[in-house]
N, CA, C and O atoms as a MOPAC input file, in Angstrom:
PM7 MOZYME 1SCF
protein

 N    117.47300 1   143.22300 1   134.31100 1
 C    118.19700 1   143.74400 1   133.16600 1
 C    118.52900 1   145.21700 1   133.43900 1
 O    117.62500 1   146.03500 1   133.61300 1
 N    119.81800 1   145.55100 1   133.47700 1
 C    120.20100 1   146.93400 1   133.73700 1
 C    119.85500 1   147.86100 1   132.57600 1
 O    119.69600 1   147.42800 1   131.43500 1
 N    119.74700 1   149.11900 1   132.89300 1
 C    119.52600 1   150.12700 1   131.86900 1
 C    120.32900 1   151.36600 1   132.23200 1
 O    120.78300 1   151.51900 1   133.36600 1
 N    120.49600 1   152.23700 1   131.26300 1
 C    121.24800 1   153.45600 1   131.48800 1
 C    121.20700 1   154.34400 1   130.26000 1
 O    120.37100 1   154.17900 1   129.37200 1
 N    122.13500 1   155.29000 1   130.23500 1
 C    122.18800 1   156.27600 1   129.16100 1
 C    123.55700 1   156.18600 1   128.48700 1
 O    124.57800 1   156.01900 1   129.15300 1
 N    123.56200 1   156.29800 1   127.17100 1
 C    124.83200 1   156.29700 1   126.44600 1
 C    125.56600 1   157.58300 1   126.78300 1
 O    125.10600 1   158.68300 1   126.47500 1
 N    126.70400 1   157.42400 1   127.41300 1
 C    127.51600 1   158.56300 1   127.83700 1
 C    128.39600 1   159.06100 1   126.69900 1
 O    128.54900 1   160.26700 1   126.50200 1
 N    128.97500 1   158.11700 1   125.94800 1
 C    129.87900 1   158.50100 1   124.87000 1
 C    129.89100 1   157.44400 1   123.77800 1
 O    129.89800 1   156.24500 1   124.05900 1
 N    129.89500 1   157.89700 1   122.53600 1
 C    130.02800 1   157.01600 1   121.37300 1
 C    131.27400 1   157.40800 1   120.59100 1
 O    131.51800 1   158.59000 1   120.34900 1
 N    132.04300 1   156.43400 1   120.20700 1
 C    133.20100 1   156.65800 1   119.33900 1
 C    132.89600 1   155.88400 1   118.05900 1
 O    133.33900 1   154.74800 1   117.88500 1
 N    132.14500 1   156.50500 1   117.18400 1
 C    131.62000 1   155.83200 1   115.98500 1
 C    132.72000 1   155.27200 1   115.08100 1
 O    132.62600 1   154.13900 1   114.60900 1
 N    133.75300 1   156.06700 1   114.84700 1
 C    134.78300 1   155.61400 1   113.91100 1
 C    135.57600 1   154.41900 1   114.42900 1
 O    136.21300 1   153.71900 1   113.64100 1
 N    135.54900 1   154.17300 1   115.73800 1
 C    136.24800 1   153.00900 1   116.29500 1
 C    135.27800 1   151.92200 1   116.73900 1
 O    135.70600 1   150.83500 1   117.12900 1
 N    133.96100 1   152.20200 1   116.68400 1
 C    132.95300 1   151.17100 1   116.92200 1
 C    132.71300 1   150.77800 1   118.36000 1
 O    132.42900 1   149.61300 1   118.64200 1
 N    132.82200 1   151.72800 1   119.28100 1
 C    132.52400 1   151.40200 1   120.66900 1
 C    131.92700 1   152.60200 1   121.39300 1
 O    131.85300 1   153.70200 1   120.84400 1
 N    131.51000 1   152.37600 1   122.61800 1
 C    130.95400 1   153.44700 1   123.42200 1
 C    130.90900 1   153.06400 1   124.88900 1
 O    131.36300 1   151.99200 1   125.29000 1
 N    130.34600 1   153.97600 1   125.68000 1
 C    130.22600 1   153.76300 1   127.11000 1
 C    128.81200 1   154.11300 1   127.55800 1
 O    128.21600 1   155.08300 1   127.09000 1
 N    128.29300 1   153.30800 1   128.46800 1
 C    126.96800 1   153.51100 1   129.04700 1
 C    127.15500 1   153.82100 1   130.52700 1
 O    127.97500 1   153.18900 1   131.19400 1
 N    126.40900 1   154.77900 1   131.04000 1
 C    126.36500 1   155.00600 1   132.48700 1
 C    125.02300 1   154.47000 1   132.96700 1
 O    123.96600 1   154.95600 1   132.56400 1
 N    125.07900 1   153.45000 1   133.84200 1
 C    123.83700 1   152.84500 1   134.31900 1
 C    123.17600 1   153.72100 1   135.38300 1
 O    123.73500 1   154.73800 1   135.79200 1
 N    121.99700 1   153.32500 1   135.82500 1
 C    121.21700 1   154.13000 1   136.76300 1
 C    121.89000 1   154.26900 1   138.12300 1
 O    121.55400 1   155.17200 1   138.88900 1
 N    122.84100 1   153.38200 1   138.43500 1
 C    123.58100 1   153.45200 1   139.69600 1
 C    124.86700 1   154.26600 1   139.55300 1
 O    125.57100 1   154.48000 1   140.53900 1
 N    125.18200 1   154.72400 1   138.33900 1
 C    126.36300 1   155.54000 1   138.10300 1
 C    127.59200 1   154.78900 1   137.63100 1
 O    128.64200 1   155.39900 1   137.42800 1
 N    127.48900 1   153.47900 1   137.45100 1
 C    128.62300 1   152.68300 1   136.97300 1
 C    128.72900 1   152.79600 1   135.46000 1
 O    127.71800 1   152.86300 1   134.76000 1
 N    129.96600 1   152.81600 1   134.96000 1
 C    130.19100 1   152.88000 1   133.51500 1
 C    130.42500 1   151.49400 1   132.94300 1
 O    131.07800 1   150.64900 1   133.55600 1
 N    129.87300 1   151.27800 1   131.74700 1
 C    129.96900 1   150.00200 1   131.03800 1
 C    130.47700 1   150.26900 1   129.63000 1
 O    129.95400 1   151.13600 1   128.93000 1
 N    131.48500 1   149.53200 1   129.22200 1
 C    131.99200 1   149.57300 1   127.85500 1
 C    131.10100 1   148.71100 1   126.97100 1
 O    130.59500 1   147.68400 1   127.42200 1
 N    130.90000 1   149.11400 1   125.71500 1
 C    130.25600 1   148.22400 1   124.74800 1
 C    130.88600 1   148.40800 1   123.37500 1
 O    131.38600 1   149.47900 1   123.03200 1
 N    130.84500 1   147.33000 1   122.60500 1
 C    131.38700 1   147.31900 1   121.24900 1
 C    130.23800 1   147.18800 1   120.25800 1
 O    129.19100 1   146.63400 1   120.59000 1
 N    130.42500 1   147.68600 1   119.06800 1
 C    129.35800 1   147.63200 1   118.04700 1
 C    128.84700 1   146.21700 1   117.82800 1
 O    127.67900 1   146.04100 1   117.48000 1
 N    129.68200 1   145.20300 1   118.02100 1
 C    129.26200 1   143.82100 1   117.80500 1
 C    128.27000 1   143.34100 1   118.85900 1
 O    127.62700 1   142.30900 1   118.66900 1
 N    128.13500 1   144.06700 1   119.96400 1
 C    127.21000 1   143.66100 1   121.02900 1
 C    125.87900 1   144.41700 1   120.98000 1
 O    125.02700 1   144.23700 1   121.85000 1
 N    125.70700 1   145.25600 1   119.96800 1
 C    124.44900 1   146.00100 1   119.83800 1
 C    123.43200 1   145.13000 1   119.11400 1
 O    123.70700 1   144.59800 1   118.03900 1
 N    122.26700 1   144.99200 1   119.71000 1
 C    121.21300 1   144.13300 1   119.15900 1
 C    120.85900 1   144.54800 1   117.73500 1
 O    120.73700 1   145.73400 1   117.43100 1
 N    120.70100 1   143.57700 1   116.89300 1
 C    120.26600 1   143.73300 1   115.50400 1
 C    121.16600 1   144.67100 1   114.70800 1
 O    120.70900 1   145.28700 1   113.74500 1
 N    122.42800 1   144.79300 1   115.08800 1
 C    123.37300 1   145.60500 1   114.33900 1
 C    123.00600 1   147.06200 1   114.23100 1
 O    123.34200 1   147.70500 1   113.23600 1
 N    122.33000 1   147.60300 1   115.21800 1
 C    121.81800 1   148.97300 1   115.16200 1
 C    122.77000 1   149.99900 1   115.77800 1
 O    122.31100 1   151.01800 1   116.29300 1
 N    124.07500 1   149.75800 1   115.74000 1
 C    125.04100 1   150.68500 1   116.33400 1
 C    124.90800 1   152.09300 1   115.76200 1
 O    124.94500 1   153.07200 1   116.50700 1
 N    124.75500 1   152.19800 1   114.45600 1
 C    124.69000 1   153.51100 1   113.80800 1
 C    123.42100 1   154.28800 1   114.16100 1
 O    123.34200 1   155.48800 1   113.90000 1
 N    122.43800 1   153.62600 1   114.74400 1
 C    121.19200 1   154.29600 1   115.13800 1
 C    121.23700 1   154.82200 1   116.56700 1
 O    120.32500 1   155.53500 1   116.98700 1
 N    122.28400 1   154.48300 1   117.32100 1
 C    122.40300 1   154.94700 1   118.69900 1
 C    122.93300 1   156.37400 1   118.74200 1
 O    123.61300 1   156.82500 1   117.82000 1
 N    122.61000 1   157.08100 1   119.83200 1
 C    123.06300 1   158.45800 1   120.00500 1
 C    123.42600 1   158.70700 1   121.46400 1
 O    122.85200 1   158.09800 1   122.36700 1
 N    124.37600 1   159.59700 1   121.68600 1
 C    124.72200 1   159.96900 1   123.05000 1
 C    123.48400 1   160.53700 1   123.74000 1
 O    122.72800 1   161.30300 1   123.14200 1
 N    123.28300 1   160.15800 1   124.99400 1
 C    122.12100 1   160.60100 1   125.75600 1
 C    120.91300 1   159.69700 1   125.60900 1
 O    119.91500 1   159.88500 1   126.30500 1
 N    120.98500 1   158.72000 1   124.71600 1
 C    119.86800 1   157.79800 1   124.48500 1
 C    119.80700 1   156.74900 1   125.59200 1
 O    120.83700 1   156.27500 1   126.07200 1
 N    118.59400 1   156.39700 1   125.98700 1
 C    118.38200 1   155.38000 1   127.02200 1
 C    118.43300 1   153.99300 1   126.37900 1
 O    117.81900 1   153.75400 1   125.33900 1
 N    119.17900 1   153.08000 1   127.02000 1
 C    119.34900 1   151.72100 1   126.51300 1
 C    119.25200 1   150.71100 1   127.65200 1
 O    119.41200 1   151.05500 1   128.82300 1
 N    118.98600 1   149.46400 1   127.28700 1
 C    119.04100 1   148.32900 1   128.20900 1
 C    120.14900 1   147.41600 1   127.72300 1
 O    120.50900 1   147.44100 1   126.54600 1
 N    120.69400 1   146.60400 1   128.63200 1
 C    121.79900 1   145.73600 1   128.24000 1
 C    121.93900 1   144.58200 1   129.22100 1
 O    121.36100 1   144.59100 1   130.30700 1
 N    122.71700 1   143.59400 1   128.81400 1
 C    123.05900 1   142.46900 1   129.67500 1
 C    124.42100 1   142.72900 1   130.29500 1
 O    125.30400 1   143.29000 1   129.64500 1
 N    124.59700 1   142.32700 1   131.53900 1
 C    125.87400 1   142.49300 1   132.22600 1
 C    126.85300 1   141.40800 1   131.80300 1
 O    126.51300 1   140.22500 1   131.79400 1
 N    128.06600 1   141.81300 1   131.45300 1
 C    129.14300 1   140.88700 1   131.13600 1
 C    130.39400 1   141.38400 1   131.84900 1
 O    130.44800 1   142.53000 1   132.29700 1
 N    131.38000 1   140.53300 1   131.95000 1
 C    132.65400 1   140.95400 1   132.53100 1
 C    133.77000 1   140.65400 1   131.55200 1
 O    133.66700 1   139.75900 1   130.71300 1
 N    134.82400 1   141.41200 1   131.67700 1
 C    136.01200 1   141.18400 1   130.85900 1
 C    137.22800 1   141.46200 1   131.73000 1
 O    137.09800 1   141.94300 1   132.85600 1
 N    138.38800 1   141.16200 1   131.21600 1
 C    139.62000 1   141.40500 1   131.95900 1
 C    139.81900 1   142.89700 1   132.23200 1
 O    140.53600 1   143.27200 1   133.16000 1
 N    139.18900 1   143.73500 1   131.42800 1
 C    139.34600 1   145.18800 1   131.57500 1
 C    138.23000 1   145.82700 1   132.39800 1
 O    138.26800 1   147.03400 1   132.63800 1
 N    137.24400 1   145.05400 1   132.83400 1
 C    136.16600 1   145.61100 1   133.65000 1
 C    134.78500 1   145.28700 1   133.11600 1
 O    134.63000 1   144.41200 1   132.26500 1
 N    133.76600 1   146.00600 1   133.62500 1
 C    132.39800 1   145.71300 1   133.21300 1
 C    132.16400 1   146.00200 1   131.73300 1
 O    132.64200 1   146.99700 1   131.18800 1
 N    131.42200 1   145.11200 1   131.10800 1
 C    131.11900 1   145.24800 1   129.68600 1
 C    129.62700 1   144.99400 1   129.47700 1
 O    129.04700 1   144.10200 1   130.09500 1
 N    129.01900 1   145.78400 1   128.60500 1
 C    127.60400 1   145.62800 1   128.28500 1
 C    127.46800 1   144.75000 1   127.05300 1
 O    128.19800 1   144.92300 1   126.07700 1
 N    126.53600 1   143.81200 1   127.09700 1
 C    126.25000 1   142.95000 1   125.95900 1
 C    124.79600 1   143.07700 1   125.56800 1
 O    123.97600 1   143.52900 1   126.36800 1
 N    124.46700 1   142.69300 1   124.37000 1
 C    123.10100 1   142.73900 1   123.87200 1
 C    122.46600 1   144.11000 1   124.13300 1
 O    121.35600 1   144.19700 1   124.65800 1
 N    123.17500 1   145.17000 1   123.76300 1
 C    122.70000 1   146.54100 1   123.97400 1
 C    121.54300 1   146.82500 1   123.03100 1
 O    121.62800 1   146.56000 1   121.83200 1
 N    120.46100 1   147.36600 1   123.57800 1
 C    119.28800 1   147.69600 1   122.74900 1
 C    118.64300 1   148.98500 1   123.24200 1
 O    118.59000 1   149.25100 1   124.44300 1
 N    118.16200 1   149.76400 1   122.31000 1
 C    117.50500 1   151.02400 1   122.63200 1
 C    116.18900 1   150.76400 1   123.33600 1
 O    115.44100 1   149.87000 1   122.94200 1
 N    115.89800 1   151.53500 1   124.37300 1
 C    114.60900 1   151.44300 1   125.06100 1
 C    113.53300 1   152.10900 1   124.21100 1
 O    113.78300 1   153.09200 1   123.51400 1
 N    112.36400 1   151.56100 1   124.28800 1
 C    111.24400 1   152.11400 1   123.49900 1
 C    110.69900 1   153.37200 1   124.12700 1
 O    109.75900 1   153.96700 1   123.60000 1

């Protein structure tokens, strides 16, 4: 399970970007945040996620804050 840091959040549009430990960027949407906790996330916060793919590139699914 990959992990990384939230690089950018665009709260009003409901999405963000994660930079994983290898330096790759992953897009995520508020609908993919575990337990609907999008509003509790913050830039610089460490998270884990599932790898997904889309026509536009790598996408993070089941995003959850690390303890």
